[in-house]
FIDRENDO-776932 format. One record per residue: residue in one letter; x, y, z of N, C-alpha, C in turn. Coordinates in pm, whole numbers, plus 32768, in hexadecimal, padded with zeros to 4 digits. Layout:
BEGIN
AXYZXYZXYZ;...
//
This chain:
BEGIN
D82267B9889CB82787B7F895582787BF888F7;A82287C5C891782217CD588C382A87D1C88BE;A82F57D15892A83777D58892E83D47D1E88C3;N83C37C9F88A184177C60883B83F57C9187AF;H837F7CCD879D83547CF98719835A7D908706;V838D7DD9876883907E6B875D83E27E9886E5;D844D7E5086C5849F7E75865284567E6585CE;D83EE7E0F85CA83A07DFD8551835E7E808525;F83477EDA858483057F59856883687FCB8554;N83EA7FAC855D844F8015855784B8800484E9;N84C77F8C84B5852E7F7B844F84F17F5583C9;F853A7F73836085087F5B82D985227ECC82AB;E85757E8182F1858A7DF682CC85077DA982D5;E84B67DC6833B84377D82834B83D97DA582D7;L83D57E2582B183817E4C823F83B27E0981BF;A84357E0281AE846D7DC2813784467D2E8132;W844B7CEA81A584217C5D81AA838D7C50818D;L833E7CA381CC82AD7C9B81C082807CB08130;C82BF7D0D80EC82977D2C806382E77CDF7FFB;G83507C9F8027839A7C407FD383B67C6D7F46;R83CD7CEE7F3483E77D257EAF83777D097E4C;G82FD7CF77E80828A7CE67E29827E7C5C7DEC;G82D17BFF7E1882CD7B787DE082457B367DF4;V82257AD87DA181A17A9A7DA381837A517E25;H81E97A2A7E7081D379E47EED81E87A3D7F68;S82067ABB7F5282187B167FC481927B29800A;P81957B3A808E81177B4C80D780C77BC580A7;I810D7C2D807E80CC7CAB8055811B7CE57FE1;C80D77D277F84811C7D737F1D80F27E057F2B;L81367E5D7EE681197EEC7EEC80FE7F207E5F;I80A27F7E7E55807C7FBA7DD480C7803E7DC2;K80F680557D49813980D37D2980D181437D2B;G80F081AE7D75809582207D7D807C825F7CF6;L80E3826B7CA380D282A77C1E807882517BC6;W807D81CE7BD7802381777B8A7F9281947BB2;L7F78819E7C357EF081BD7C637EC182427C2A;L7F1882A77C2C7EF383297BF57ECF831F7B61;G7F1782CC7B187EFC82BA7A8A7E7B826E7A6E;Q7E47822A7AD27DCF81D97AC07D50821C7AF3;K7D5C828F7B337CE982C87B797C7382EB7B1E;E7C8B83017A9E7C1F83227A417BE882A679FA;S7C1B82337A1D7BF281B779DB7B5F819879F6;V7B1B816B798F7A8F8143799E7A8880C279EF;E7AE4806779D27AED7FEA7A1D7B3980077A9E;S7B097FD37B0B7B4A7FEC7B8B7BD77FB47B8C;P7C3B80077BA77CC37FD47BB07CDC7F8A7C34;I7C807F987C907C907F557D107C5D7EC77D00;R7CBB7E707CDA7C9C7DE47CC47CE07D937D32;S7CB87D187D407CFA7CC27DA27D8A7CAA7D76;R7DDC7C7E7DD47E687C677DB27E747C017D41;Q7E197BA27D397E1E7B407CCE7E117B827C45;A7DCD7BF57C3E7DAE7C347BBD7DF87CB77BA5;I7E467CE57C047E8C7D667BF47EFC7D537B8D;P7F0B7DAF7B2E7F747D9F7AC980007DA97B04;Q805B7D5D7ACE80E67D5B7AFF81267DE57AFC;E81047E367A9781447EBB7A8E81197F177B00;A80B17EF47B4880837F457BB980D37F2A7C37;L81187EBA7C3C815A7E8D7CB681EB7EBB7CBE;Y82117EE37D37829B7F0C7D5182EE7E907D6D;V83627E857D2C83B87E117D4084467E377D6A;G845A7EB37D9384DF7EDF7DB984FD7ECD7E4D;R856C7F057E7685957EFF7F03853D7F5A7F57;I852A7F357FD384D97F82803085347FB4809F;T85588035809385AA807680F9856F81008113;E859481398183856281BD81A6858B82268140;A85FF821681048632827780A385F0826A801A;L85B581F77FFD858181DE7F7684EA81EA7F67;V849D81CD7FD1840C81C77FC383C3820D8035;L834B823B801582EB82688079827082108066;I824A81C980CF81D9816C80C6815F81AC8107;I80F481B980B7807481EA80E7801C81708101;V7FEC8163817B7F9780F381A27F09812981B1;I7EAD80F081657E24812381657DCF80D681C9;S7D8C8122821F7D2C80EB827E7CA3811F8257;Y7C4580C682397BC480F082027B5A8085821C;C7ADE80A882037A6D804A82097A4C801D817C;W7A367F9E816A7A0E7F6B80E779837F9E80C6;A796A7FB6804678E77FE6801A787D7F7A8028;G78A57EFE801F78477E8F802B78927E0D801D;P784D7D9E802C788F7D1C802278C47D037F95;G793C7CCD7F8F79747CA67F0E79C87D0D7EC6;Q79AF7D8D7ED879FC7DF57E927A017E717EEA;P7A797EA17F087A847F127F647A5C7F9A7F2B;D7A677FAD7EA77A5080317E6D7A1B80257DDE;P79A37FEB7DCD79727FCF7D45795C804B7CEF;N794780BF7D2A792D81387CDD79A381997CDB;N7A16816B7D087A9381BA7D087A8B823A7D5A;K7A2F82437DB87A2582BD7E0A7A9982C87E6B;L7ABC825A7EAD7B2E825C7F087BAF82717EB9;L7BB782327E457C2B82457DEF7C3F82D97DCF;S7BD2831F7DB37BDB83AD7D957C1683FB7E0C;D7BE883DA7E857C1E841C7EFD7CB283FD7F0F;V7CD6837E7EFF7D6183557F107DB983997EA7;C7D8A839F7E2B7DD883DF7DC17DEA84757DD9;E7D8784B47E137D9585427E357E0785557E98;F7E0F84FC7EFA7E7C85017F5C7F0284E17F1A;L7F05847B7EC67F8184587E827FB184C97E28;Q7F55850E7DE67F7B857F7D927FB785EF7DE6;Y7F7E86077E5B7FB7866B7EB6804686447EDB;L805B85C67EFD80E285997F21814385AA7EAD;E811685877E33816B85977DBD818F862A7DA6;T812C86827DB4814187117D9D819F874E7E04;S8197871F7E7F81E4875D7EEB825F870D7F13;R828586A97EC482F1864F7EED837686957F06;H839187077EC68410874E7EDA83FF87CE7F2C;Y838E87DD7F6F837988537FC283E7885B802C;G842488CC8037848B88E3809B851588B08076;D852B88907FF885AF88607FCF861E88C27FEF;D85FF89437FED866689A98006867589CB809A;D8628898B80F0862F89A48181865B892481C8;P86D4892081FE870688A6823D86B2887782B4;N866588D082F0861088A98361859388608334;I856C887082B584F388328281851487C18220;K858387CE81D885A5876F816E859D86DD819B;N85C986C0821485C886348241853A8601825D;L84D786598259844D862F827083FE861981EF;N84358649817D83E7863B810283FC85B280C2;I83B08597805C83B6851680188431850E7FBF;G8454857F7F8484C785817F2B84B585227EB6;D851A84D27E9C851884777E2984E783EA7E4B;R84B583D77EC4848383517EE88408832E7E95;E83FA82AF7E77838482827E2D8311826E7E8F;I829C82A07E6A822582917EBE81E1820D7E9A;L81CE81BB7F01818F81397EF1811281347F48;V80B380E27F21803480DB7F678016804B7F90;F7FEC803D800D7FB47FBE803B7F1D7FCF8041;W7ED67F867FEA7E447F847FE67E217EF17FF4;D7DEE7EC880657DE37E3A80877DAC7DE28017;Y7D437E0C7FD77D027DBA7F707D607D9C7EFB;S7DAF7DFC7ED57E0A7DEC7E647E947DBA7E8C;C7EB17DBC7F0B7F387D9A7F387F427D167F82;M7ECF7CD77F9A7ECC7C537FD97E6C7BFC7F89;Y7E917B7F7F747E377B247F2B7DB17B1E7F73;Q7D447B137F267CBD7B147F5D7C787A8E7F47;R7C437A587FB27BF779DA7FA97B7779EE7F59;S7B3B7A647F667ABA7A7E7F277AC27A897E8F;D7B3B7A907E597B4B7AA17DC87B477A1C7D7D;G7B3B79AF7DC57B35792B7D857BBB79047D4B;G7BD078847D3F7C4A78547D017CC8786B7D53;V7CBC78827DD37D3278977E257D7978117E39;T7DFD78117E227E4B77977E327E7677877EC3;L7EA877137EE67EDB76FD7F6E7F50775A7F8D;M7FA577737F2A801677CF7F3E7FE4785E7F56;Q7F7D78877F0C7F45790D7F1F7F0079187FA6;L7EBC78AF7FCF7E7B78AD80527EE378B680C0;D7F52787080B27FC0787981137FF979068116;S800A794280A1803C79CC80987FDD7A2B80E1;F7F5A7A1A80CB7EF57A6D810D7EFF7A5F81A5;E7F0779E681D57F0C79CE82677F8B7A0A82A3;R7FFD79FE825F80797A3B8291806D7AD38293;G80317B0C822B801D7B9D82267FC17BCD8293;L7F547B8582A67EF47BAA830E7F347BA68398;G7F8E7B4883AD7FD27B3B842E80337BAD844B;H80587BF683E580BA7C6483F680867CEB83C8;I80067CF383A67FCF7D6E836C7FDE7DE783C7;N7FD77DD2844A7FE27E4384A7806A7E8584A0;E80CE7E3E847181537E7A846181517EE783F7;L80FD7ED8839280EF7F43832F80A87FBC836A;Y803B7FA383B27FED801183EB8038805B8459;G808C801584A480CF80548516816280718503;H81998055848F822980678478824E80FB8476;V82C1811B84AF82ED81A784B0830E81DA8424;G8325818083C5834A81A8833F82D681AC82DD;T825B819B830C81E881A382B38190821882DB;M813E8244827E80DD82AE829A805282708289;C8005827182F37F7F823682EE7F1A82A182C7;L7ED28287825B7E6B82E2822A7DE482AC8259;L7DA682F482B57D2582CB82EA7CB783068293;C7C7482B0824B7C0782DB81F17B8582CB823E;T7B52833882707ADF833482CA7A5A83418283;E7A5B8364820379DF836D81B579BB82E08185;N794282B6819E79168232817478BF823F80F7;Y78D881EC8094788C81F180167843816D8000;P77DD814E804E779880CE803E774C80C87FB9;V773F804E7F8776F6803B7F08766380207F27;
//
């Protein structure tokens, strides 16, 4: 049955459905890269569960290849209950996001490179803890639990989609 799902990894309609424009019942939401960059110096960890992430951090626009670049983070949690309590992984991720922001128009004057740069697309981040409701955060509703289960059932589409960039964070910061 895998042949029936190959398009899930190739078209943006599947990503648009999965992320549901950031709606509260969507299986997954996406965080604005610029919001993360603005939070990197915060004393309080900005990496909160989806239940606690501020609305202004969430992307609610259309998801198309021309409009967004989705960064999917693959990493090890620092410990049970909180993936990055000391913001060390956040610091690494923000360094990468800053590089992308700085180089987003690299090659604009070269037609052979221009189609490879980020250009004016908005950089969005999938960070599982903040983008999917968490059972461990307490107070999860049945609707949020359903959202989590639907997201978990399709999470590989984010990691393997041709339109996403997977950032493999290989440094582990255990508490």
